[in-house]
Phi, psi and omega in degrees: 000326186298337181253355183281133174289311178241132174235131164245125184264113183235094182219158177314144181312312187283351173268349190297314177305317183289313177298315175305314180297325180289320182270335186308323180300343185254005174274192180172175187296141172098339178283146170260125177245120186234136172241161181258006183293136177281326183285325193262155173247227179283323188311320187288341186261018183296323177300322174299317179299326183288000180258358179106353183286153165273146193229145179217148165251116176225106187254122180281123181281068184209148166271140182241147183258338189079021176242179182291344182293331184294340183293338183265000184271091173277153191199171172280143175250134168269110197251138170224122188211150169298153185312310186308333192253003178296324175303305180297322185293321183288333170302314183295311181295328175290332171304326184264009179070017181257181179230162191253128162244122183275131189240124174292156177307312180289344179262002185300314182295325177288325176304302176309314179303315181307312181290315180300312184297313184290328189247310180292322178289329185293324183298318178301311182294325177290316178294333169295317180297322185288329178294321178300317179298315173316306181309329186255012169105008180290130180286329182218083180300330186292320181290332172289314187273341186296308178306308193298311188292310176315306180301310185294326171292311176299317179295317180297313181292332182281311194246356178074215180310331185299337183285348189295128170240185173099188188293323183292316179300329180273338180084025178278068186296324175301323179290322174299315181302317180287328174309304188293324181293337182265003185262097186288329183283119182305316185297321180291317177303321180292318177303307185296316174301314177302312183285329183288320179299306179305321179295312180302315183297319179290323179301314178303308186297332183252004176074017174285334164232163179268163191296331175295323182286320179294330172299314183297323174296316178294319175294328177301323187252356199295312185300326177297332189289342190250358185276000000 
């Protein structure tokens, strides 16, 4: 590190502060220190800044497999940097074939939560759905789900709440109730109940269903959320 002009610290979010504390005494003026944490901004790099180093937070909004397929995945980077360092931050991101989304220091946790909620929780939902299909004899659950999920994702990214389809959007409360009754795994029931409630809330707020229907959906699943 003593000879490096640019140091990128890529460690888990909760480990970052400890690694920074260990490395900071070896930094100094003129070095550029960047981290790839989604949660953290510049504050965690303060020990480096006190040595005169320049600091940048640059998190890739992408999921990685640890294999060579990752090399072809361009993405947006959530970047936090002082005004004087924005040009060099943009240069670093461009060198990685990425594009920049500027994120204020105070917004880092919300930024990261949005990605974790949208991507990490998606993995949980999809794997639960695959398990359910296996339980009823599907040989290739991924083949069943891929066209549906791809269309749902594309439509939602393009049209937002207007892309919602399914029993909640139609107000089919008896169908929602039947779904919950046939979910044997308590974890899956809780997930379904929580998401059906959130879906009813959004459908009501956007006028897709009326309040009585939304209340009926929430009532149908409310006991499952606490089981």
